[in-house]
C-alpha positions in Angstrom: 17.7 -17.2 -8.4 20.5 -17.0 -5.9 20.4 -17.0 -2.2 21.5 -13.3 -2.0 18.3 -12.4 -4.1 15.5 -14.7 -2.1 17.0 -12.7 1.0 16.1 -9.4 -0.1 13.0 -10.4 -2.0 10.5 -10.8 0.6 6.7 -10.1 0.4 4.5 -8.1 2.3 0.8 -6.9 3.5 0.4 -3.4 2.4 -2.5 -0.8 3.1 -3.2 0.1 -0.7 -5.6 3.1 -1.4 -8.2 2.3 -4.6 -9.1 4.5 -6.9 -13.1 6.2 -6.5 -15.0 3.2 -8.0 -18.4 3.7 -10.0 -21.7 4.9 -9.2 -22.8 1.2 -9.0 -20.1 -0.5 -6.9 -20.8 2.4 -4.4 -24.8 1.4 -4.5 -23.7 -2.2 -4.3 -23.7 -2.0 -0.5 -26.4 -0.1 -0.2 -30.2 -0.7 0.3 -32.3 -0.3 -2.8 -34.2 3.5 -3.2 -37.6 3.3 -1.7 -41.1 6.0 -2.5 -41.8 8.1 0.1 -45.6 9.9 0.1 -45.3 13.7 1.4 -47.1 16.9 1.2 -47.0 19.8 -1.8 -47.9 23.1 -0.9 -49.5 25.0 -3.2 -47.9 27.4 -4.8 -48.3 31.5 -5.8 -48.6 30.8 -9.7 -51.0 27.7 -9.1 -49.4 24.9 -10.5 -48.8 22.2 -8.0 -52.1 21.5 -6.0 -51.9 21.0 -2.1 -52.1 17.2 -1.8 -49.9 14.2 -1.6 -46.1 13.7 -4.4 -44.4 10.8 -4.3 -40.4 11.1 -3.5 -37.3 9.2 -3.6 -35.5 9.1 -0.1 -31.4 8.6 0.1 -30.1 5.6 0.3 -28.1 6.3 3.0 -29.4 6.3 6.8 -27.5 9.4 8.0 -29.0 11.1 5.0 -32.8 12.9 4.7 -32.3 14.1 1.6 -35.2 13.2 -1.1 -35.4 13.9 -4.9 -38.4 14.0 -7.2 -37.2 11.8 -9.8 -34.3 8.5 -10.0 -32.1 9.6 -11.9 -31.5 13.1 -9.3 -31.4 10.7 -6.6 -28.4 8.8 -8.5 -26.9 12.2 -9.2 -27.0 13.4 -5.9 -25.2 9.9 -4.3 -22.3 11.0 -6.1 -21.9 14.6 -4.0 -23.5 13.0 -0.8 -20.9 12.7 2.0 -22.8 9.9 3.6 -21.6 7.6 0.5 -18.3 6.8 0.7 -15.8 6.9 -2.0 -12.3 5.4 -0.5 -12.1 2.1 -0.4 -8.7 0.7 1.7 -7.8 -2.8 1.0 -5.1 -5.1 1.8 -3.1 -6.6 -1.1 -0.1 -8.6 -0.9 3.2 -7.3 -2.7 6.4 -7.4 -3.1 8.9 -5.0 -0.9 12.8 -4.7 -1.9 15.0 -5.6 1.7 17.8 -4.2 0.1 19.4 -1.6 2.9 19.0 2.1 2.0 16.5 0.8 -1.1 14.8 4.1 -2.3 12.1 4.9 -5.2 9.9 7.6 -6.5 6.5 6.8 -6.5 4.3 7.5 -9.9 1.6 6.5 -9.0 0.3 9.8 -7.3 -0.5 12.7 -8.4 3.0 14.2 -9.0 3.3 11.2 -12.0 4.1 13.8 -14.7 7.7 14.8 -13.0 5.9 17.7 -10.6 7.5 15.1 -7.5 9.9 16.4 -5.5 13.2 14.6 -4.1 12.0 15.1 -0.7 8.3 12.9 -2.0 10.9 9.5 -2.2 8.9 6.2 -0.4 11.0 3.4 0.8 12.0 0.7 0.0 10.6 -0.5 -3.7 7.4 -2.4 -3.9 5.6 -4.0 -6.8 2.5 -6.2 -7.7 5.0 -8.6 -9.7 7.3 -11.1 -8.3 9.6 -10.9 -11.4 9.6 -6.9 -11.4 11.3 -7.4 -8.0 13.9 -10.0 -9.3 14.7 -7.6 -11.7 15.0 -4.5 -9.5 17.0 -6.3 -7.0 19.4 -7.4 -9.8 19.9 -4.1 -10.2 21.0 -3.1 -6.8 23.6 -6.5 -6.3 24.8 -5.3 -10.3 24.0 -8.7 -11.3 24.1 -8.8 -15.7 22.4 -11.0 -18.3 24.7 -11.6 -21.5 23.1 -12.8 -25.2 23.4 -16.5 -26.0 24.2 -15.3 -29.7 26.4 -12.3 -29.2 28.9 -10.7 -26.6 26.4 -7.6 -25.7 25.3 -7.7 -22.1 22.0 -6.0 -20.5 21.1 -5.1 -17.4 17.8 -6.7 -16.5 16.1 -9.6 -18.3 13.2 -8.1 -20.5 15.8 -6.3 -22.7 17.3 -9.4 -23.4 14.5 -10.9 -24.4 14.1 -7.9 -26.5 17.1 -7.9 -28.1 16.6 -11.4 -29.3 13.5 -10.9 -30.7 15.2 -8.4 -32.4 17.4 -11.0 -33.7 14.3 -11.9 -36.5 14.6 -9.6 -39.8 11.6 -7.5 -39.8 10.7 -9.4 -43.3 9.7 -12.5 -41.7 8.2 -11.2 -38.6 4.8 -12.1 -39.3 3.6 -14.6 -36.9 1.5 -16.9 -39.7 4.7 -17.5 -41.8 6.8 -20.9 -42.0 10.1 -19.2 -41.3 9.3 -17.3 -38.3 7.7 -20.0 -36.6 10.9 -22.0 -37.4 13.6 -18.7 -36.3 11.8 -18.4 -33.6 11.9 -22.3 -32.5 15.7 -21.9 -32.7 15.5 -18.6 -30.5 13.2 -20.1 -28.0 16.1 -22.1 -25.6 17.9 -18.4 -26.0 14.7 -16.6 -24.3 14.0 -19.1 -21.9 17.2 -19.3 -20.6 17.8 -15.6 -20.2 14.3 -15.4 -17.9 14.9 -18.4 -15.9 18.3 -18.7 -15.6 18.7 -21.1 -12.9 15.6 -23.7 -13.9 16.9 -24.0 -17.0 20.8 -24.5 -16.9 19.0 -27.7 -14.7 16.8 -28.7 -17.6 19.1 -28.4 -20.4 22.4 -30.1 -19.2 19.9 -33.2 -18.1 18.4 -33.1 -21.5 21.6 -33.1 -22.7 23.0 -35.8 -21.2 19.7 -38.2 -22.5 20.2 -36.8 -25.6 24.0 -38.3 -25.5 23.5 -41.6 -24.3 20.2 -41.8 -26.7 22.5 -40.7 -29.5 25.4 -43.4 -28.9 23.1 -45.8 -28.2 21.3 -45.1 -32.1 24.8 -45.5 -33.4 26.2 -48.1 -32.2 25.0 -51.7 -34.2 25.9 -53.7 -31.5 23.6 -52.4 -28.8 20.8 -52.1 -31.4 21.5 -56.0 -32.2 21.4 -56.8 -28.6 18.3 -54.7 -27.9 16.9 -56.6 -31.3 17.8 -60.4 -29.5 16.0 -59.1 -25.9 13.1 -58.0 -27.5 13.2 -61.8 -29.1 13.8 -63.7 -25.9 11.0 -61.8 -24.0 8.3 -62.2 -26.8 9.6 -66.4 -26.9 9.2 -66.3 -23.1 5.6 -64.5 -23.2 4.2 -66.9 -25.6 5.1 -69.8 -23.6 3.5 -68.6 -20.3 0.4 -67.5 -22.2 0.1 -71.8 -24.0 1.5 -73.3 -20.7 -1.6 -73.7 -18.8 -3.2 -74.6 -21.9 -4.0 -78.5 -22.9 -3.7 -79.8 -26.7 -7.3 -80.1 -27.0 -8.3 -77.1 -26.0 -8.1 -75.2 -29.4 -10.8 -72.6 -28.3 -8.0 -71.2 -25.6 -5.5 -71.3 -28.4 -7.6 -69.9 -30.9 -7.9 -66.9 -28.2 -4.5 -66.2 -27.5 -3.7 -66.7 -31.4 
């Protein structure tokens, strides 16, 4: 990543409004329901007798609602004004530092295209750093060329999709050996498009090491010198092993052998 892009890509803590949680998540921080005994009155038709009955009280301490069945109490909690519905939390997001950056917020009710121009949010933010890097690259006018042809793309995902499209459709099955062979050839180009700065240094180091190894392998003089050095080192180690052993100590020699 160049210094200009690194300067514009900065993390911030932004207050994010989470979606409404389910009934179990809402009830997790509240106390368990309790049964209370209340007095019942005799109805006109005589279906209920005067006495006591067991009812369920609302979990919220500020609510005095009671229900006969536990299912009805759980349904009451969904509309109870004392139950928490929306939770505010702090989440780490990456914010664009380019001056004058605007983007259309599609997470709200206007994601179907009904949002007007006056509801643009400033600046662009995302939870993934890679998305912000691609966004800043568009501000700076950075292009991503293909390593196998002369095409130029605006972002890295487009390059990856283009490289995957170079594989013939008849051998796109991942279990096919021919697909694996072609995918390995395209893998360095895909990695270079995704991680241009880091892979450039790594590939340069690997290329220099491979050239040195090829020169050493192709030279007969190097092979003979390495063989002579190995023989000399083996003789030296053998002499060091038997230098402390006496001629009569055959058990020591057998152990070394």
